[in-house]
GUKE-89153 format. One record per atom (N, C-alpha, C): z, x, y; residue number from 1; atom name; residue in one letter. Coordinates in nm, 3 decimals, m for minus. Each point is the difference from the previous one (the first is absolute). Layout:
GUKE-89153
+---------+---------+---------+-----+-------+--------+
:      c3 :      c1 :      c2 : num : atome : residu :
+---------+---------+---------+-----+-------+--------+
:       Z :       X :       Y : NUM :    CA :      A :
...
+---------+---------+---------+-----+-------+--------+
***
This chain:
GUKE-89153
+---------+---------+---------+-----+-------+--------+
:      c3 :      c1 :      c2 : num : atome : residu :
+---------+---------+---------+-----+-------+--------+
:  m4.426 :  m0.952 :  m0.804 :   1 :     N :      X :
:   0.089 :  m0.049 :  m0.079 :   1 :    CA :      X :
:   0.009 :  m0.175 :  m0.030 :   1 :     C :      X :
:   0.058 :  m0.066 :  m0.073 :   2 :     N :      X :
:  m0.003 :  m0.109 :  m0.040 :   2 :    CA :      X :
:   0.047 :  m0.047 :  m0.083 :   2 :     C :      X :
:   0.117 :  m0.100 :   0.055 :   3 :     N :      X :
:   0.108 :  m0.041 :  m0.132 :   3 :    CA :      X :
:  m0.140 :  m0.105 :  m0.109 :   3 :     C :      X :
:   0.062 :   0.067 :  m0.161 :   4 :     N :      X :
:  m0.077 :  m0.138 :  m0.073 :   4 :    CA :      X :
:   0.102 :  m0.099 :  m0.058 :   4 :     C :      X :
:   0.129 :   0.027 :  m0.005 :   5 :     N :      X :
:   0.070 :  m0.085 :  m0.043 :   5 :    CA :      X :
:   0.163 :   0.022 :   0.045 :   5 :     C :      X :
:   0.092 :  m0.109 :  m0.053 :   6 :     N :      X :
:   0.114 :   0.006 :   0.041 :   6 :    CA :      X :
:   0.068 :  m0.065 :  m0.105 :   6 :     C :      X :
:   0.101 :   0.026 :  m0.022 :   7 :     N :      X :
:   0.136 :  m0.129 :  m0.048 :   7 :    CA :      X :
:   0.126 :   0.064 :  m0.036 :   7 :     C :      X :
:   0.077 :  m0.152 :  m0.003 :   8 :     N :      X :
:   0.145 :  m0.026 :   0.022 :   8 :    CA :      X :
:   0.086 :  m0.012 :  m0.137 :   8 :     C :      X :
:   0.087 :   0.070 :   0.019 :   9 :     N :      X :
:   0.077 :  m0.057 :  m0.100 :   9 :    CA :      X :
:   0.193 :   0.008 :   0.065 :   9 :     C :      X :
:   0.043 :  m0.088 :  m0.019 :  10 :     N :      X :
:   0.131 :  m0.003 :   0.026 :  10 :    CA :      X :
:   0.110 :   0.024 :  m0.112 :  10 :     C :      X :
:   0.044 :   0.054 :   0.032 :  11 :     N :      X :
:   0.113 :   0.080 :  m0.074 :  11 :    CA :      X :
:   0.172 :  m0.015 :   0.008 :  11 :     C :      X :
:   0.123 :  m0.103 :  m0.003 :  12 :     N :      X :
:   0.103 :  m0.003 :  m0.018 :  12 :    CA :      X :
:  m0.047 :  m0.008 :   0.218 :  12 :     C :      X :
:  m0.047 :  m0.057 :   0.063 :  13 :     N :      X :
:  m0.025 :  m0.043 :   0.141 :  13 :    CA :      X :
:  m0.041 :   0.129 :   0.046 :  13 :     C :      X :
:  m0.062 :   0.093 :  m0.047 :  14 :     N :      X :
:  m0.099 :   0.124 :   0.071 :  14 :    CA :      X :
:  m0.127 :  m0.040 :  m0.017 :  14 :     C :      X :
:  m0.079 :   0.019 :   0.045 :  15 :     N :      X :
:  m0.180 :   0.014 :   0.015 :  15 :    CA :      X :
:  m0.026 :   0.121 :   0.051 :  15 :     C :      X :
:  m0.078 :  m0.011 :  m0.134 :  16 :     N :      X :
:  m0.109 :   0.130 :  m0.006 :  16 :    CA :      X :
:  m0.159 :  m0.051 :  m0.003 :  16 :     C :      X :
:  m0.048 :   0.051 :   0.098 :  17 :     N :      X :
:  m0.129 :   0.013 :   0.039 :  17 :    CA :      X :
:  m0.094 :   0.088 :  m0.057 :  17 :     C :      X :
:  m0.060 :  m0.009 :  m0.113 :  18 :     N :      X :
:  m0.126 :   0.091 :  m0.027 :  18 :    CA :      X :
:  m0.079 :  m0.025 :   0.076 :  18 :     C :      X :
:  m0.107 :   0.133 :   0.080 :  19 :     N :      X :
:  m0.148 :  m0.011 :   0.071 :  19 :    CA :      X :
:  m0.086 :   0.126 :  m0.030 :  19 :     C :      X :
:  m0.105 :  m0.040 :  m0.072 :  20 :     N :      X :
:  m0.068 :   0.096 :  m0.067 :  20 :    CA :      X :
:  m0.143 :   0.014 :   0.135 :  20 :     C :      X :
:  m0.035 :   0.147 :  m0.010 :  21 :     N :      X :
:  m0.089 :  m0.057 :   0.161 :  21 :    CA :      X :
:  m0.104 :   0.144 :  m0.124 :  21 :     C :      X :
:  m0.090 :  m0.047 :   0.119 :  22 :     N :      X :
:  m0.141 :   0.161 :  m0.059 :  22 :    CA :      X :
:   0.023 :   0.052 :   0.161 :  22 :     C :      X :
:  m0.019 :   0.145 :  m0.050 :  23 :     N :      X :
:   0.012 :   0.110 :   0.118 :  23 :    CA :      X :
:  m0.121 :   0.085 :  m0.003 :  23 :     C :      X :
:  m0.014 :   0.073 :   0.116 :  24 :     N :      X :
:  m0.089 :   0.101 :  m0.028 :  24 :    CA :      X :
:   0.010 :   0.144 :   0.116 :  24 :     C :      X :
:   0.147 :   0.006 :  m0.020 :  25 :     N :      X :
:   0.045 :   0.113 :   0.047 :  25 :    CA :      X :
:   0.175 :  m0.014 :   0.022 :  25 :     C :      X :
:   0.077 :   0.127 :   0.042 :  26 :     N :      X :
:   0.186 :  m0.019 :   0.027 :  26 :    CA :      X :
:  m0.021 :  m0.072 :   0.097 :  26 :     C :      X :
:  m0.093 :   0.059 :   0.138 :  27 :     N :      X :
:   0.028 :  m0.157 :   0.119 :  27 :    CA :      X :
:   0.016 :  m0.123 :   0.005 :  27 :     C :      X :
:  m0.089 :  m0.013 :  m0.145 :  28 :     N :      X :
:   0.005 :  m0.166 :   0.018 :  28 :    CA :      X :
:   0.159 :   0.009 :  m0.067 :  28 :     C :      X :
:   0.044 :   0.032 :  m0.139 :  29 :     N :      X :
:   0.153 :  m0.008 :  m0.042 :  29 :    CA :      X :
:   0.114 :  m0.025 :   0.129 :  29 :     C :      X :
:  m0.007 :   0.097 :   0.088 :  30 :     N :      X :
:   0.072 :   0.021 :   0.152 :  30 :    CA :      X :
:  m0.040 :  m0.164 :   0.022 :  30 :     C :      X :
:  m0.066 :   0.043 :   0.068 :  31 :     N :      X :
:  m0.034 :  m0.185 :   0.051 :  31 :    CA :      X :
:   0.070 :  m0.156 :  m0.052 :  31 :     C :      X :
:  m0.054 :   0.061 :  m0.154 :  32 :     N :      X :
:   0.076 :  m0.133 :  m0.030 :  32 :    CA :      X :
:   0.112 :   0.010 :  m0.045 :  32 :     C :      X :
:   0.072 :   0.136 :  m0.017 :  33 :     N :      X :
:   0.151 :  m0.034 :  m0.014 :  33 :    CA :      X :
:   0.039 :  m0.028 :   0.135 :  33 :     C :      X :
:  m0.004 :   0.003 :   0.097 :  34 :     N :      X :
:  m0.002 :  m0.012 :   0.164 :  34 :    CA :      X :
:   0.003 :  m0.120 :  m0.005 :  34 :     C :      X :
:  m0.122 :  m0.048 :  m0.059 :  35 :     N :      X :
:   0.026 :  m0.177 :   0.057 :  35 :    CA :      X :
:   0.078 :  m0.037 :  m0.064 :  35 :     C :      X :
:   0.007 :  m0.047 :  m0.121 :  36 :     N :      X :
:   0.110 :   0.005 :  m0.131 :  36 :    CA :      X :
:   0.151 :  m0.008 :   0.032 :  36 :     C :      X :
:  m0.011 :   0.115 :   0.097 :  37 :     N :      X :
:   0.161 :   0.050 :   0.022 :  37 :    CA :      X :
:   0.016 :  m0.139 :   0.127 :  37 :     C :      X :
:  m0.106 :   0.008 :   0.166 :  38 :     N :      X :
:   0.033 :  m0.054 :   0.043 :  38 :    CA :      X :
:  m0.038 :  m0.157 :  m0.025 :  38 :     C :      X :
:  m0.052 :  m0.071 :  m0.066 :  39 :     N :      X :
:  m0.021 :  m0.133 :  m0.082 :  39 :    CA :      X :
:   0.112 :  m0.030 :  m0.037 :  39 :     C :      X :
:   0.096 :   0.060 :  m0.097 :  40 :     N :      X :
:   0.055 :  m0.063 :  m0.095 :  40 :    CA :      X :
:   0.125 :   0.113 :   0.104 :  40 :     C :      X :
:   0.095 :  m0.113 :   0.043 :  41 :     N :      X :
:   0.111 :   0.033 :   0.107 :  41 :    CA :      X :
:   0.150 :  m0.034 :  m0.131 :  41 :     C :      X :
:   0.067 :   0.072 :  m0.001 :  42 :     N :      X :
:   0.110 :  m0.006 :  m0.075 :  42 :    CA :      X :
:  m0.066 :  m0.018 :  m0.185 :  42 :     C :      X :
:  m0.080 :   0.118 :  m0.031 :  43 :     N :      X :
:  m0.008 :   0.036 :  m0.099 :  43 :    CA :      X :
:   0.126 :   0.117 :  m0.052 :  43 :     C :      X :
:   0.014 :   0.023 :  m0.097 :  44 :     N :      X :
:   0.094 :   0.124 :  m0.035 :  44 :    CA :      X :
:  m0.100 :   0.121 :  m0.071 :  44 :     C :      X :
:  m0.113 :  m0.039 :  m0.079 :  45 :     N :      X :
:  m0.043 :   0.139 :  m0.060 :  45 :    CA :      X :
:  m0.133 :  m0.026 :  m0.016 :  45 :     C :      X :
:  m0.077 :   0.077 :   0.024 :  46 :     N :      X :
:  m0.163 :   0.006 :   0.002 :  46 :    CA :      X :
:  m0.059 :   0.092 :  m0.082 :  46 :     C :      X :
:   0.032 :   0.022 :  m0.146 :  47 :     N :      X :
:  m0.078 :   0.082 :  m0.068 :  47 :    CA :      X :
:  m0.077 :  m0.008 :  m0.043 :  47 :     C :      X :
:  m0.120 :   0.132 :  m0.018 :  48 :     N :      X :
:  m0.147 :  m0.053 :  m0.015 :  48 :    CA :      X :
:  m0.039 :   0.187 :  m0.056 :  48 :     C :      X :
:  m0.091 :  m0.061 :  m0.039 :  49 :     N :      X :
:  m0.091 :   0.154 :  m0.074 :  49 :    CA :      X :
:  m0.187 :  m0.035 :   0.045 :  49 :     C :      X :
:  m0.063 :   0.096 :   0.011 :  50 :     N :      X :
:  m0.104 :  m0.042 :  m0.005 :  50 :    CA :      X :
:  m0.148 :   0.095 :  m0.116 :  50 :     C :      X :
:  m0.076 :   0.013 :  m0.015 :  51 :     N :      X :
:  m0.119 :   0.046 :  m0.014 :  51 :    CA :      X :
:  m0.079 :   0.068 :   0.099 :  51 :     C :      X :
:  m0.034 :   0.085 :   0.061 :  52 :     N :      X :
:  m0.134 :   0.032 :   0.099 :  52 :    CA :      X :
:  m0.087 :   0.077 :  m0.044 :  52 :     C :      X :
:  m0.129 :  m0.016 :  m0.049 :  53 :     N :      X :
:  m0.092 :   0.135 :  m0.010 :  53 :    CA :      X :
:   0.095 :   0.086 :  m0.124 :  53 :     C :      X :
:   0.053 :  m0.048 :  m0.088 :  54 :     N :      X :
:   0.095 :   0.078 :  m0.100 :  54 :    CA :      X :
:   0.093 :   0.079 :   0.019 :  54 :     C :      X :
:   0.090 :  m0.016 :   0.119 :  55 :     N :      X :
:   0.124 :   0.034 :   0.031 :  55 :    CA :      X :
:   0.038 :  m0.132 :  m0.024 :  55 :     C :      X :
:   0.168 :   0.025 :  m0.008 :  56 :     N :      X :
:   0.103 :  m0.041 :  m0.029 :  56 :    CA :      X :
:   0.114 :  m0.043 :   0.077 :  56 :     C :      X :
:   0.047 :  m0.057 :   0.043 :  57 :     N :      X :
:   0.133 :  m0.018 :   0.077 :  57 :    CA :      X :
:   0.085 :  m0.131 :   0.003 :  57 :     C :      X :
:   0.133 :   0.066 :   0.059 :  58 :     N :      X :
:   0.078 :  m0.155 :  m0.038 :  58 :    CA :      X :
:   0.136 :   0.051 :   0.027 :  58 :     C :      X :
:   0.097 :  m0.126 :   0.079 :  59 :     N :      X :
:   0.150 :  m0.025 :  m0.006 :  59 :    CA :      X :
:   0.027 :  m0.095 :  m0.033 :  59 :     C :      X :
:   0.110 :   0.008 :  m0.032 :  60 :     N :      X :
:   0.137 :  m0.074 :  m0.093 :  60 :    CA :      X :
:   0.097 :  m0.044 :   0.095 :  60 :     C :      X :
:  m0.084 :  m0.011 :   0.149 :  61 :     N :      X :
:   0.084 :  m0.013 :   0.198 :  61 :    CA :      X :
:   0.147 :  m0.026 :  m0.105 :  61 :     C :      X :
:   0.076 :   0.114 :  m0.020 :  62 :     N :      X :
:   0.133 :  m0.050 :  m0.029 :  62 :    CA :      X :
:   0.052 :  m0.056 :  m0.137 :  62 :     C :      X :
:  m0.086 :  m0.074 :  m0.034 :  63 :     N :      X :
:   0.025 :  m0.061 :  m0.125 :  63 :    CA :      X :
:   0.034 :   0.127 :  m0.127 :  63 :     C :      X :
:   0.061 :  m0.099 :  m0.118 :  64 :     N :      X :
:   0.024 :   0.064 :  m0.065 :  64 :    CA :      X :
:  m0.104 :  m0.026 :  m0.137 :  64 :     C :      X :
:   0.016 :   0.102 :  m0.105 :  65 :     N :      X :
:  m0.062 :  m0.040 :  m0.131 :  65 :    CA :      X :
:  m0.172 :   0.039 :  m0.010 :  65 :     C :      X :
:  m0.068 :   0.081 :   0.100 :  66 :     N :      X :
:  m0.093 :   0.091 :   0.047 :  66 :    CA :      X :
:  m0.089 :  m0.124 :  m0.008 :  66 :     C :      X :
:   0.030 :  m0.120 :   0.079 :  67 :     N :      X :
:  m0.116 :  m0.105 :   0.003 :  67 :    CA :      X :
:  m0.137 :   0.081 :   0.044 :  67 :     C :      X :
:   0.002 :   0.077 :   0.118 :  68 :     N :      X :
:  m0.176 :  m0.006 :   0.024 :  68 :    CA :      X :
:  m0.051 :   0.120 :  m0.110 :  68 :     C :      X :
:   0.040 :   0.042 :  m0.039 :  69 :     N :      X :
:  m0.035 :   0.081 :  m0.155 :  69 :    CA :      X :
:  m0.080 :  m0.132 :  m0.102 :  69 :     C :      X :
:   0.091 :  m0.108 :  m0.045 :  70 :     N :      X :
:  m0.073 :  m0.095 :  m0.045 :  70 :    CA :      X :
:  m0.107 :  m0.037 :  m0.003 :  70 :     C :      X :
:   0.011 :  m0.032 :   0.229 :  71 :     N :      X :
:  m0.147 :  m0.094 :   0.056 :  71 :    CA :      X :
:  m0.108 :   0.145 :  m0.013 :  71 :     C :      X :
:   0.074 :   0.105 :  m0.001 :  72 :     N :      X :
:  m0.186 :   0.102 :  m0.056 :  72 :    CA :      X :
:  m0.017 :  m0.035 :  m0.127 :  72 :     C :      X :
:   0.137 :  m0.049 :  m0.095 :  73 :     N :      X :
:  m0.101 :   0.015 :  m0.130 :  73 :    CA :      X :
:  m0.061 :  m0.174 :  m0.031 :  73 :     C :      X :
:   0.048 :  m0.046 :   0.080 :  74 :     N :      X :
:  m0.095 :  m0.157 :   0.014 :  74 :    CA :      X :
:  m0.136 :   0.069 :   0.038 :  74 :     C :      X :
:  m0.018 :   0.014 :   0.162 :  75 :     N :      X :
:  m0.146 :   0.056 :   0.061 :  75 :    CA :      X :
:  m0.104 :   0.069 :  m0.115 :  75 :     C :      X :
:   0.075 :   0.081 :  m0.060 :  76 :     N :      X :
:  m0.009 :   0.074 :  m0.132 :  76 :    CA :      X :
:  m0.080 :  m0.056 :  m0.105 :  76 :     C :      X :
:   0.070 :  m0.051 :  m0.044 :  77 :     N :      X :
:  m0.023 :  m0.121 :  m0.133 :  77 :    CA :      X :
:  m0.128 :  m0.085 :   0.020 :  77 :     C :      X :
:  m0.015 :  m0.021 :   0.128 :  78 :     N :      X :
:  m0.066 :  m0.080 :   0.043 :  78 :    CA :      X :
:  m0.127 :   0.054 :   0.087 :  78 :     C :      X :
:   0.008 :   0.079 :  m0.035 :  79 :     N :      X :
:  m0.110 :   0.118 :   0.047 :  79 :    CA :      X :
:  m0.084 :  m0.035 :   0.159 :  79 :     C :      X :
:   0.137 :  m0.018 :   0.078 :  80 :     N :      X :
:  m0.016 :  m0.030 :   0.163 :  80 :    CA :      X :
:   0.017 :   0.129 :   0.092 :  80 :     C :      X :
:  m0.117 :   0.045 :  m0.010 :  81 :     N :      X :
:   0.005 :   0.116 :   0.140 :  81 :    CA :      X :
:  m0.046 :  m0.045 :   0.073 :  81 :     C :      X :
:   0.054 :   0.050 :   0.161 :  82 :     N :      X :
:   0.017 :  m0.066 :   0.156 :  82 :    CA :      X :
:   0.055 :  m0.162 :   0.025 :  82 :     C :      X :
:   0.082 :   0.066 :  m0.087 :  83 :     N :      X :
:   0.092 :  m0.143 :   0.016 :  83 :    CA :      X :
:   0.195 :  m0.012 :  m0.028 :  83 :     C :      X :
:   0.036 :  m0.055 :   0.150 :  84 :     N :      X :
:   0.119 :   0.036 :   0.023 :  84 :    CA :      X :
:   0.073 :  m0.142 :  m0.069 :  84 :     C :      X :
:   0.121 :   0.001 :  m0.101 :  85 :     N :      X :
:   0.105 :  m0.069 :   0.001 :  85 :    CA :      X :
:   0.113 :  m0.040 :  m0.019 :  85 :     C :      X :
:   0.061 :  m0.050 :   0.082 :  86 :     N :      X :
:   0.142 :  m0.024 :   0.058 :  86 :    CA :      X :
:  m0.014 :  m0.119 :  m0.026 :  86 :     C :      X :
:   0.195 :   0.025 :   0.041 :  87 :     N :      X :
:   0.064 :  m0.124 :  m0.014 :  87 :    CA :      X :
:   0.077 :  m0.008 :   0.080 :  87 :     C :      X :
:   0.053 :  m0.123 :   0.083 :  88 :     N :      X :
:   0.107 :  m0.026 :   0.126 :  88 :    CA :      X :
:   0.063 :  m0.083 :  m0.062 :  88 :     C :      X :
:   0.140 :   0.083 :   0.041 :  89 :     N :      X :
:   0.128 :  m0.062 :  m0.081 :  89 :    CA :      X :
:   0.089 :  m0.115 :   0.125 :  89 :     C :      X :
:   0.041 :  m0.075 :  m0.027 :  90 :     N :      X :
:   0.120 :  m0.037 :   0.103 :  90 :    CA :      X :
:   0.081 :  m0.026 :  m0.115 :  90 :     C :      X :
:   0.171 :   0.053 :   0.016 :  91 :     N :      X :
:   0.137 :  m0.055 :  m0.077 :  91 :    CA :      X :
:   0.015 :  m0.088 :   0.051 :  91 :     C :      X :
:   0.065 :  m0.050 :  m0.086 :  92 :     N :      X :
:   0.028 :  m0.096 :  m0.058 :  92 :    CA :      X :
:   0.125 :  m0.106 :   0.024 :  92 :     C :      X :
:   0.113 :   0.138 :   0.002 :  93 :     N :      X :
:   0.135 :  m0.005 :  m0.002 :  93 :    CA :      X :
:   0.092 :   0.029 :  m0.163 :  93 :     C :      X :
:  m0.124 :  m0.037 :  m0.067 :  94 :     N :      X :
:   0.060 :   0.049 :  m0.120 :  94 :    CA :      X :
:  m0.007 :   0.098 :  m0.088 :  94 :     C :      X :
:   0.010 :   0.153 :  m0.056 :  95 :     N :      X :
:  m0.082 :   0.086 :  m0.056 :  95 :    CA :      X :
:  m0.011 :   0.001 :  m0.131 :  95 :     C :      X :
:  m0.152 :   0.059 :  m0.030 :  96 :     N :      X :
:  m0.069 :  m0.015 :  m0.107 :  96 :    CA :      X :
:   0.037 :   0.092 :  m0.130 :  96 :     C :      X :
:   0.060 :   0.139 :   0.022 :  97 :     N :      X :
:   0.020 :   0.035 :  m0.059 :  97 :    CA :      X :
:  m0.126 :   0.080 :  m0.020 :  97 :     C :      X :
:   0.012 :   0.179 :  m0.060 :  98 :     N :      X :
:  m0.112 :   0.079 :  m0.026 :  98 :    CA :      X :
:  m0.109 :  m0.017 :  m0.036 :  98 :     C :      X :
:   0.034 :  m0.105 :  m0.147 :  99 :     N :      X :
:  m0.089 :  m0.003 :  m0.096 :  99 :    CA :      X :
:  m0.084 :  m0.121 :   0.047 :  99 :     C :      X :
:   0.034 :  m0.121 :   0.067 : 100 :     N :      X :
:  m0.033 :  m0.123 :   0.010 : 100 :    CA :      X :
:  m0.034 :   0.035 :   0.151 : 100 :     C :      X :
:  m0.035 :   0.110 :   0.067 : 101 :     N :      X :
:  m0.048 :   0.016 :   0.112 : 101 :    CA :      X :
:  m0.128 :   0.044 :   0.011 : 101 :     C :      X :
:   0.001 :   0.103 :  m0.123 : 102 :     N :      X :
:  m0.088 :  m0.016 :   0.008 : 102 :    CA :      X :
:  m0.126 :  m0.078 :  m0.148 : 102 :     C :      X :
:   0.041 :  m0.052 :  m0.040 : 103 :     N :      X :
:  m0.076 :  m0.088 :  m0.067 : 103 :    CA :      X :
:  m0.033 :  m0.123 :   0.123 : 103 :     C :      X :
:   0.036 :   0.003 :   0.097 : 104 :     N :      X :
:  m0.054 :  m0.121 :   0.074 : 104 :    CA :      X :
:  m0.101 :   0.089 :   0.085 : 104 :     C :      X :
:   0.016 :   0.093 :   0.076 : 105 :     N :      X :
:  m0.096 :   0.119 :   0.083 : 105 :    CA :      X :
:  m0.103 :  m0.028 :  m0.097 : 105 :     C :      X :
:   0.002 :  m0.009 :  m0.165 : 106 :     N :      X :
:  m0.139 :   0.049 :  m0.039 : 106 :    CA :      X :
:  m0.095 :  m0.098 :  m0.050 : 106 :     C :      X :
:   0.162 :  m0.158 :  m0.005 : 107 :     N :      X :
:  m0.111 :  m0.086 :  m0.006 : 107 :    CA :      X :
:  m0.072 :  m0.052 :   0.100 : 107 :     C :      X :
:   0.041 :  m0.010 :   0.131 : 108 :     N :      X :
:  m0.063 :  m0.005 :   0.143 : 108 :    CA :      X :
:  m0.136 :   0.055 :  m0.053 : 108 :     C :      X :
:   0.041 :   0.137 :   0.029 : 109 :     N :      X :
:  m0.124 :   0.137 :  m0.009 : 109 :    CA :      X :
:  m0.144 :  m0.082 :  m0.107 : 109 :     C :      X :
:   0.111 :  m0.011 :  m0.136 : 110 :     N :      X :
:  m0.136 :  m0.053 :  m0.034 : 110 :    CA :      X :
:  m0.072 :  m0.118 :   0.047 : 110 :     C :      X :
:   0.063 :  m0.100 :  m0.022 : 111 :     N :      X :
:  m0.047 :  m0.116 :   0.026 : 111 :    CA :      X :
:  m0.135 :  m0.041 :   0.168 : 111 :     C :      X :
:   0.017 :   0.123 :   0.050 : 112 :     N :      X :
:  m0.095 :   0.056 :   0.040 : 112 :    CA :      X :
:  m0.147 :   0.011 :  m0.008 : 112 :     C :      X :
:   0.012 :   0.102 :  m0.078 : 113 :     N :      X :
:  m0.087 :   0.084 :  m0.051 : 113 :    CA :      X :
:  m0.076 :  m0.157 :  m0.143 : 113 :     C :      X :
:   0.104 :  m0.108 :  m0.022 : 114 :     N :      X :
:  m0.043 :  m0.053 :  m0.125 : 114 :    CA :      X :
:  m0.060 :  m0.183 :   0.080 : 114 :     C :      X :
:   0.014 :   0.014 :   0.093 : 115 :     N :      X :
:  m0.033 :  m0.117 :   0.097 : 115 :    CA :      X :
:  m0.095 :  m0.027 :  m0.004 : 115 :     C :      X :
:   0.003 :  m0.096 :  m0.026 : 116 :     N :      X :
:  m0.205 :  m0.035 :  m0.014 : 116 :    CA :      X :
:  m0.033 :  m0.049 :   0.143 : 116 :     C :      X :
+---------+---------+---------+-----+-------+--------+
***
């Protein structure tokens, strides 16, 4: 497992940290999620999606709007098999609204993939 890219978006004081990992198996996914949760104290949500040997999985982590599915679509569009895409959210005190929330999560995720 290897961290390939990170991105940071700040929207109305909320921080969205996107991370793209290369993975070899489901144990990598579980290990990465555990590590990210341990190293990001105070996070609010960590939705994610991964493709692994043509198997897909996702989690919205209690966020609205199908965020996990949008991450799967990003991975598929970019032909990223054996990759995990996640975004750590720190709540900044202001509600963003469902459409702005989805847009911001998607921007953080896309920035991870399109980063040079």
